[in-house]
N, C-alpha and C positions, 0 to 999 in steps of 0.2 A: 505492499499498498503504500512507503513511504514519505519523502519528504512532497510537506506542501505549503507552495507557490507564499510570499506575502499578501498575492493580490484576492487565493481563494480564500483566505483567514480571514481580510480584510472582505470581502462577499458577503461570507460563511457572519460574519460579528453583523455588518445590515444591516443584514436576510432577520437575524434572533432583534436585534433592537427597531426595527422601524416598519421591518416585513416586505413585501412587494406590490405592487400597484400596477395595474397591466392592462392598456389600450387597443382593443382591438377592435379592427378594418377587415373590410373587403374593398378590395376598390374594381372598378376598372379603366383603363388607362386609357386605352381607347374609344370612350363614349365621356373620360374624362369625369366621373360622378363618383360619388363613392353607393355602392352596391349595399352593404349591411353593415348598420352599427352605426358608430364607435360605438363597441360592449367595455365596458370598466369594469375588473373583476382585479377584488381585495384579498389580501393575503397576510394575516397580521401585522396592518398598519388599522383599521380600521372599520369596526362593525358595520355592514352597509347597507341593514334596516333602520338603524340610527344618521347615517350620514348621507338621506339623499339629498341635502342639499348637496351637498361638497362631489356625492360622484355626479348629481347632472352637469352644473356644471365644469368638473370634468371635460365631460362626455361636450359636448356643449367648447371649451377649447382641442383637443382632440378633431372634430368638425370642423373646427374653422381650420386649426394645420393646414387638412389634410386639403380640404378645400382650395386652402392658397397654392398648393402646391399642384393642384392638380388645375388648371392654372398655366400654368408651363409644362409640357408634355414634355419633357425632355427632364423633369427633375428628378438627381436623384435619391436613390428610394434609401440613401444611410444618412443623405442630408435630410429627408424626411424623419424619417428615425430620432432620428435626433434634434430635431424640434420640435419637433412630442415634446420626449426626454426634459429639452429645457424646459415647454412652458408650462407640464406639468408638474415637473419640480418647484418652479417659481411657486406655481398660485400654493399647488397641495407645502409646501413652509410656511408663503403668508399664511394659512388659516392653522397648519396642525402645529407647527413647530417640528413638522417630524422632515426626517430623510427618505422616506421608502425607495428599495430599488426602483424603480421604473421602465419598466418592458414595453416599448410599443412592437404588435403583433400586426403586421399588413400585408393580408395579403390579395393577389393579384388574379380576381373574377375571368376562366376560358372567357375566350372572345365571342363564343356562341351563342351566351346570354344577349339574349334582347333588350330592348328598350326598355 
């Protein structure tokens, strides 16, 4: 099992202290629109039912970042994910003074989907 790197230990500590916050979105790059989501999943950060306003606002923030990027058909996946991470991180820290690990999951819908 061996030597665990500093990064792995840091990530485990962050997860233990502040949990994880996941934003899942399915997009159609060709159509330039969101097909599904954003869906927010929180584990070890906030209780979803007791934090409906926080979840709703996080959904809106994620949606805006994705839509802004979809206006540019040549956007970079890594840039989109980083912008989601940065926007949510600022918002969540402002509201909770905690920094969960933020995982944006962006899926591209198959081109056969209809408008």
